[in-house]
C-alpha positions as CSV (number, residue, x, y, z in Angstrom):
1,M,-133.8,32.0,3.3
2,R,-131.7,34.6,4.9
3,C,-135.3,36.5,6.1
4,F,-136.3,33.2,7.5
5,G,-132.9,33.2,9.5
6,L,-133.2,36.4,10.8
7,F,-136.7,35.9,11.8
8,A,-135.8,32.8,13.8
9,I,-133.1,34.9,15.8
10,L,-135.5,37.7,16.3
11,V,-138.0,35.3,17.9
12,A,-135.4,33.1,19.7
13,A,-134.2,36.4,21.6
14,T,-137.5,37.6,22.7
15,M,-138.7,34.1,23.9
16,P,-139.3,33.8,27.7
17,V,-136.9,32.1,30.0
18,L,-137.9,28.8,30.6
19,A,-137.2,27.1,33.7
20,D,-133.9,25.1,32.5
21,D,-132.8,28.5,31.9
22,V,-132.2,29.7,35.4
23,P,-129.0,27.6,36.8
24,D,-129.2,24.8,39.5
25,Y,-126.7,26.6,41.9
26,I,-129.9,29.0,42.4
27,A,-132.1,27.5,45.6
28,A,-135.6,26.3,44.3
29,S,-137.0,28.6,47.0
30,H,-135.9,31.5,44.9
31,R,-136.2,29.9,41.2
32,Q,-139.6,30.9,40.3
33,S,-138.8,34.7,41.4
34,I,-135.8,35.1,39.5
35,R,-137.3,33.3,36.7
36,T,-140.5,35.5,36.9
37,W,-138.4,38.8,37.3
38,L,-136.4,37.5,33.8
39,N,-139.6,37.4,32.3
40,D,-140.6,40.6,33.1
41,H,-137.5,41.9,31.9
42,P,-136.4,40.5,28.8
43,T,-133.7,42.7,27.7
44,Y,-131.7,41.3,30.7
45,R,-130.0,37.7,31.3
46,L,-128.3,36.1,34.2
47,A,-124.4,36.8,34.2
48,T,-122.7,33.6,33.9
49,P,-118.9,32.5,34.6
50,A,-118.2,33.0,31.0
51,D,-119.0,36.7,31.5
52,C,-116.4,37.3,34.7
53,Q,-113.3,36.0,32.3
54,C,-112.0,35.2,35.6
55,D,-111.7,31.2,35.6
56,D,-108.1,31.3,37.7
57,D,-110.1,33.6,40.8
58,I,-112.9,31.2,40.6
59,K,-110.7,28.2,41.0
60,L,-108.9,30.0,43.8
61,L,-112.2,31.0,45.5
62,R,-113.2,27.6,45.4
63,Q,-110.0,25.8,46.5
64,G,-109.1,28.2,49.0
65,D,-105.3,29.8,49.3
66,G,-104.4,27.4,51.9
67,G,-104.2,30.2,54.5
68,A,-106.8,32.9,55.4
69,W,-109.2,32.3,52.9
70,A,-111.2,28.9,53.5
71,P,-112.3,27.2,50.3
72,Q,-115.7,28.1,49.0
73,P,-116.4,25.0,46.8
74,S,-119.6,26.0,45.2
75,Y,-118.8,29.8,44.8
76,E,-120.1,31.3,41.6
77,P,-119.4,34.8,40.6
78,Y,-122.9,36.3,40.0
79,A,-124.8,34.6,42.6
80,A,-124.9,35.3,46.4
81,V,-126.7,33.8,49.4
82,G,-126.8,35.4,52.8
83,D,-129.7,37.2,55.1
84,F,-129.2,40.5,53.6
85,D,-131.9,42.2,55.6
86,G,-131.6,40.2,59.0
87,D,-134.9,38.9,59.1
88,G,-133.6,35.3,59.5
89,V,-134.3,34.0,56.4
90,E,-132.1,33.3,53.5
91,D,-132.1,35.8,50.5
92,L,-130.7,35.6,47.1
93,A,-128.5,38.2,45.1
94,V,-127.6,37.5,41.2
95,V,-125.9,39.7,38.7
96,A,-128.3,40.5,35.6
97,I,-126.6,42.1,32.5
98,P,-128.3,43.7,29.5
99,A,-128.7,41.0,26.5
100,H,-128.3,43.7,23.8
101,S,-128.4,47.3,25.2
102,P,-126.8,50.2,27.2
103,D,-128.5,49.3,30.0
104,P,-126.8,48.9,33.5
105,I,-125.3,45.4,35.0
106,L,-128.0,45.2,38.0
107,V,-128.0,43.3,41.1
108,V,-131.2,41.4,41.7
109,V,-132.1,40.4,45.3
110,S,-134.8,38.2,46.1
111,F,-135.5,38.3,49.6
112,G,-136.7,35.3,51.1
113,S,-139.9,35.0,53.5
114,K,-140.8,33.0,56.4
115,S,-144.2,31.6,54.4
116,G,-142.1,30.9,51.5
117,R,-144.3,32.8,49.3
118,D,-144.3,36.7,48.1
119,R,-140.9,36.9,47.9
120,E,-140.1,40.7,47.2
121,I,-137.4,41.7,44.6
122,V,-135.1,44.7,44.9
123,V,-133.0,45.8,41.7
124,I,-129.8,47.7,42.4
125,P,-128.0,49.0,39.3
126,E,-124.1,49.2,39.7
127,K,-121.5,51.2,38.4
128,G,-119.6,50.2,35.3
129,A,-120.7,48.6,32.0
130,S,-118.6,45.4,32.5
131,A,-119.1,42.2,34.3
132,V,-115.5,41.3,33.4
133,D,-113.4,40.1,36.4
134,R,-116.1,41.4,39.1
135,G,-118.1,39.1,41.2
136,L,-120.4,39.4,44.2
137,F,-119.1,38.3,47.6
138,V,-120.6,37.8,51.0
139,R,-119.2,39.0,54.6
140,P,-121.0,37.5,57.9
141,P,-122.6,40.1,60.0
142,N,-120.7,42.4,62.4
143,P,-120.9,41.4,66.2
144,G,-124.2,42.4,67.3
145,H,-125.8,42.6,63.9
146,R,-127.7,39.9,61.9
147,R,-127.4,41.4,58.5
148,W,-124.9,39.6,56.1
149,R,-123.1,42.0,54.2
150,L,-123.4,41.9,49.9
151,L,-120.5,43.0,47.8
152,F,-120.2,43.7,44.3
153,G,-116.5,44.4,42.8
154,A,-113.4,43.3,41.3
155,F,-111.2,40.3,42.4
156,G,-108.8,41.3,44.9
157,S,-110.1,44.3,45.8
158,E,-112.0,45.4,48.8
159,A,-115.4,45.2,46.8
160,D,-118.1,48.1,47.5
161,E,-121.0,47.1,49.5
162,V,-124.0,47.0,47.7
163,S,-126.7,49.2,48.9
164,I,-130.2,47.3,49.6
165,K,-133.2,49.4,50.7
166,R,-136.2,47.2,50.9
167,K,-139.7,48.6,49.5
168,T,-141.4,47.0,52.7
169,R,-140.6,45.0,55.8
170,S,-141.0,41.4,56.0
171,T,-143.4,40.4,58.8
172,S,-143.8,37.1,57.3
């Protein structure tokens, strides 16, 4: 019986990510590209708010501080949307963490396309082996620019900008 239990755990750990495993807060336009990436990288899973261990920080961001920071009611620590390449189409960034390995934390960016097809995925390894007390943050473009800035870092810090290098420039 003990062997059967171990077999069941091993089978469950290698099963592909199903549509229901991609959180609802990921827009439908990006769900398939994220699902495909996860299926192609079975040693990774999407980070969840439980990985952050930062419930108070998430609550503060969602409610706002009553002063300079406006409420962000739909804030998720490991998912961010913005036009990260300045092409006028919404892109998505998520954090993927290794399920059971010493691999690095990754920021996975799914670039939108004007045609809605052929999304490019770019993966950026991040420093540090833990997602605890860290999240994704988005800043609007600087004056005269169109590209939104993606940041990853500790809550209450000047998070580091994620350096996103596309393999190709989208013309669609």
